[in-house]
C-alpha positions in Angstrom: 229.0 -3.4 63.9 231.9 -0.9 64.4 229.4 1.4 61.5 226.9 1.5 64.9 229.0 1.8 67.3 230.1 4.6 66.0 227.2 6.2 65.9 226.7 5.7 69.1 230.3 6.8 71.0 230.0 9.5 69.3 226.7 9.9 70.0 224.9 10.8 67.2 221.4 9.3 65.3 221.4 6.6 63.1 220.3 7.2 59.7 217.2 6.3 59.0 218.2 4.8 55.8 221.3 4.0 55.0 222.3 3.5 51.7 225.0 0.9 50.9 226.5 0.1 47.5 226.9 -3.8 47.2 229.2 -4.2 44.4 232.4 -2.1 44.0 234.9 -2.3 41.0 237.8 0.0 41.6 236.1 3.5 41.5 233.0 2.2 40.4 229.9 1.4 43.2 226.0 0.5 42.3 223.9 -0.5 45.3 222.0 -3.6 45.3 219.8 -2.8 42.0 222.7 -0.9 40.4 219.7 1.8 40.2 222.5 4.4 41.8 225.6 3.9 40.8 229.3 6.2 42.0 231.7 6.6 39.3 235.1 9.0 40.1 232.8 10.6 42.8 229.6 11.2 40.2 227.1 9.3 42.2 224.2 9.1 39.0 220.2 7.4 39.8 219.8 5.7 36.5 216.2 4.3 35.1 215.3 0.4 35.4 216.6 0.2 32.3 220.1 0.8 32.7 219.8 0.2 35.8 219.2 -3.2 34.0 222.5 -2.4 31.2 224.8 -1.6 34.5 224.2 -4.5 35.6 224.6 -7.0 33.5 228.3 -5.1 31.9 229.3 -4.9 36.1 228.4 -8.8 35.9 231.4 -9.1 32.4 233.8 -7.6 33.4 233.4 -9.5 37.4 234.0 -12.5 35.2 236.7 -10.8 33.6 235.8 -11.2 29.9 236.6 -7.8 27.3 233.0 -5.9 27.4 229.3 -6.8 25.3 228.1 -5.4 22.1 224.6 -4.0 21.9 223.1 -6.9 19.9 224.5 -8.9 22.9 222.9 -7.0 25.5 219.7 -6.6 23.9 219.3 -10.2 24.1 220.6 -10.6 28.4 217.8 -7.5 27.7 214.4 -5.7 27.2 216.5 -3.1 24.6 215.1 -2.5 21.6 216.8 -4.4 18.0 216.5 -1.5 16.0 217.9 0.9 19.1 221.1 1.7 20.6 222.7 2.3 23.9 222.9 6.2 23.1 219.4 5.9 23.0 218.9 4.9 27.1 221.4 7.9 28.9 219.9 10.8 26.9 220.5 12.4 30.0 222.2 11.7 33.1 224.4 9.3 33.1 225.6 10.0 29.5 227.1 6.9 27.5 230.4 8.2 28.1 230.5 8.5 31.4 229.5 5.7 32.4 230.8 3.1 29.8 233.8 2.4 27.7 233.3 2.1 24.4 235.9 -0.4 21.5 235.6 0.6 17.9 237.4 -2.1 17.8 235.7 -4.9 18.7 232.2 -2.7 19.2 232.0 -3.9 22.7 231.2 -1.5 25.2 232.6 -1.9 29.2 232.2 -0.4 32.5 234.6 2.3 33.6 235.6 1.7 36.5 
């Protein structure tokens, strides 16, 4: 593997734990379970509920769909029906850091 060979060629020790960003689209990347994401060089560590939402919207994006409403996300995850997405993104990241929102359609999509 080129990565491992590069470390050996340059007499560097291979890190014990390599963090792989398995999912990517444009300036967005995420590890396997979406618990760590990067958008435009800003990296965020996500809670389990945040990870579920981001993973759902990433799949929506890769299937070329136009986003999901909060109600759609509730059906696919264990978010509360009476809540809103900003309840799950109060600290860092905030909703606007990760998602685009269309007032016309009422749908969220992943920033990339």
